[in-house]
N, C-alpha and C positions, 0 to 999 in steps of 0.2 A: 425780599424786604417788603413787597406789596401784600404778602400774605397776612390775613387777619383772622383771628379766632372769633367765634360767635360768643359774645359776652354781653350780658344784660347791661343796659345803660346805667342802671342803679347799682351795679356791682362796685365794690370798693376799688380804688385805684390800684392797690397792690395786686388784687386778683386779676384785674385787667392786664397789668404789666406781665404777670406770670403767664397768663394764657397767650397773650400776643407774642411774646418772645419764644415761648415753647413751640408755638405754631411755626414761627419763622425758622427756627433751628430744624424742626422736623421736615419742613418742606424743602429747605436747602439741601440737607443731607440726603434725603430720599431721592431728590432730583439728580444729585451727583451719582448716587449709587445706580440709579436707573440708566444714566448716560454711560457710565463705565461698563455696565453689563451689556449694553447695546453694542459698544465698541468691541468687547470680547467676543460676543456672539456673531459679529459681522465678519470675523476672521475665520475662514474655514479650517476645520480640523484636518490637517494635511494627511495624517495617518489613516483617516477614514475615507479618503477620496479613492476613486478608481485608479488603477495603476498609472495610466498616462498622466492624469492630472496630478497625482501624488509625486511622480518623478519630475514632472515639469516644474511644479511648485518648489520642489527641493533644489532644482537648478537655479531658479530665480530668487529663492529666499533661503537663508540659513535656518533650517528647521529647529535646530537646538536653540538658537538665539531667539527665534519666535516663541518657542515654548517658555523660555526663561522670562521674556518680556511680558507675555500674557500672565505668567505666574506672579510676577511683581505687581502687575496692575490688579489682578484678582485679590492679592494680599491686602490691598487698601480697603476692601469692602468691610471686613470685620472691624478694622480700625475705625472707620467712619461710623459704623453702627455703635461701637463702644463709646465714641465721643458723644453721640446723640443721647445715649442712656445716661452717661455721666452728667451732662449739663442739664438734662431734663430733671434729674434728681436734685441737682443744685438749685435749679430754679424753684422747685417746690419748697425749698427751705429758706428762701430769701425773706428779709424783713422790710425792705424798702424798695420802691419802684426803680430807683437808680441802679440797684444791684442787678436787676433784670437786664437793663440795657448793657451794662458792663459784661455780664456773662455771655450775652449774645455776641458782642464784639470779640470776646475771648474765643468763643466757639468758632466763629468765622475765620479768625486768625489762624487757629490750629488747622482747620480744614484747608484753608488756602495754602498753608505750608506743605501739607501732605500732597495736594494736587500739584503744586509747583515742582515738587521732587519727582513727580511722574512725567514731567514735560518731555524729557528725552525719550522715554518709552512711548509716549503718545505720538511724538513726531516719527519715531521709527515705524509704528504701526500704520500711520498715515502714508508713509512712503511705500511700504510693502503692499499696502492695499492697491496702490496704483500699479505695481508690478503684477499682482495676482489678477487684476481686472483685464490685463492684456492676454490672459490665457484664452485661446479660442474655445467657443462652445461647440462641441462635436455632437453629431447625431450618430450614435453607434449603429443605427439600423440602415444608414445610408453609406454606400461605398465611398472610400476616401482615397483620392489620388495624391501622392506625395511627390512634389517636383524637387529634384535634387541635382547637385552638381557643384562645381567649383564656383568661387565668387565671380561675378561680372560676366557670366556666360549667357544671361538672358532669361533666367527663371522668372523673375518678377514681371518682365514684359509679357511672357507667355501667359502667366496666370491672369494678369490684368486684362489681356486681350480676349481670353476665352471664358472668363468667369464673370460673375455678377459684381465682384469687388473691383471697382474702378478707382479706389482711393490709394492703391498701392503706389508707393514712391519709386519711380524708376529714374536712375541716374547713370551717368557714364563712368562712374568709378566704383570699385568693389566695396563690399561690406555695407551697402546701403540698407539691406535687410538685416535687422538685428533681432528679429523675433519671428515666431510662427504666425503666418497670416492666412486666414481661411477665406475662401470664396466658394461660390456654388456654380456649377456648370449645368446649364439647362439645355438639353438637346430635344428639340421639338420633333414629334412624329406626326403622322396624319391625324390621329385621333387622340393622342395624349403626348406626354413629354417624359423624358428621363431626367432625374435630378441626381447629380453627383456632387460630392464635396471635393474640392481641390485645394491643396495646401502649398503655399509658397514657403520655402525654408531658407534660412541663412546659408551662405556659401560654406562649403567644407573644404579644408585644406588636406592635401595628401601628407599626413604625418601621423605618428603614433597616437592612439586614443588618449594616453596619459597627458599629451601635450595640447590637446584640443581645449579651447576655452568654452565658457558657458554658452556663448552664442552658437558655436558649432554643435555642442552637445544637444541643443534643442532640436536641431535637424536630425541628428542620430536617433534621438528618442522618437521622433515622428516616424522615421523609417522602421524602427524596431517594433513599435506598438500599435500604430494606427493605419499603416499603409495597406490598402487592398491592391494597389498597383503603383509601381514606382516609375516615374517619368524622369529619365536621366538626360540632362542636356549637356552637350559638348559644344565648345567653341573651337572650330577647326583652325581659326586664325590666331595670330599673335595678340589680338586686341584685348583679350581678357587679362593678359599678363601672366597666364599660367600655361605651362607647356602641355603639349598633347600627351607626353609621357606621364606627367603627373595627373592629368585628368583620367587617363586610362587606368592608372594605379587605383585612383579613387573609385572608378567605375567597377573594377574587379573586386575591390574590398566590399562595396555595397552589394554586389551580385552574390558574393560568397556568404556574407554575413546576414543579409536581410531579406533574401527571397524565400527563406523557410522551405528548403527542399522542394522548390518548384511550386509551392502553394501560392506564392505571390510572384507575379510576372514583372518584368522590367522592360519598358519600351525605350528605345534610343532615339534621341533627337539631335541632329546636327544643325545648330542654329547659325545665324549671321550669314546666310547664303548670299546676301548682297555683297559681302566683303570677302568671302572665301574663294580662293582659287580652286580650279578643278583638281590641281595637283594636291592641294591640302585636304580636300574631301576624299580623294582617292587614297591618300596616305593613311588617313584615319580609318577609312573603311577596311583597308587591308590589315591594319594593325589589330582591328577588332574581329577580323575574319568574317565580315558581313557581306551579304549579297544586296542587290539594289532594293529589294522589298523588305529588308530587315531594319530599316531606319527611316526616319522622316527628315527631310531637308526643308528647313523653315527660315523665315525671317520674322521672329516674334514681335519685333518693334513695329513692323508694318502690317503684320497679320498674314503675310503671304504663306500659303500652304498649311495654315493651322486647321483649315477645314478637313484636311486629311487625317489629322489627329482626332478631331471630333467624330469623323466618320468611323474611324477605328473603334472609338469608344462606344459608338452607337451599336456597332456589330457585337462588341464584347458584352455590353450590358443591355442588349435589346430585349431580353426576356425578364428584365428587372420587375416589371409591373404585372407579370403573368402569374 
């Protein structure tokens, strides 16, 4: 409404009205088209993303619904352009200044109606934008450790303790972690440092893949597509709420399906050493057929023995910068 056209002061009132209202219509519609295009372009084309991002986005967002919504929004652009042409032509043919004001109001009314009908689509895009923003930004040149296990076994505590990400929410109840959370692990050496990515994943239940929900599927996706090393955490105590047998079944499933014929290793962590009885640790060790040096015994909450894991990682990735 503040837009004004360059018109000579001596021009007839009718000419002034025509130019002023034509300018207002042009500015309003062009601004709306520009904003709608910006919204459309701000949503990534899921089909063109790398596999990990594409599949994760598809878990978080219904791809078909997203395409349909973007299509509907994109369909408003030619309609708005048509209205601009239609009313610009009508304005050129008016005979009184009052007609110019009337046509501008009529234009704004039609445009408002079109935008109002897109309200649901705009709200949907705004909501999914929040979901897509939660996708972690990976550096494919840097090794990525994926921490996995049943819910409430201490995955988040471990990642929070050894990584740069100190904002991870740690609670005493399961399913606190509902998304993939990325941190960085920096291991300092005498003259340099080794940088690794470490990903906290939601807890996975021991059940068929078809019954796993979208939260669990995020963890499965990370294991399948981005893990250079899998850190599997056990809780030998009853405190997690998940039996040793179910945790072992999950461990075996991950070992069989995601270690890619030995190309990706899996290291085993027995957590909650402060709560675990010797008999519980021994039972789990025997069930997995492990020797003393085949697993790490830790208390992720206090940080006890986590330096053993970082020392192992230093040995493993020691020539990373060579």
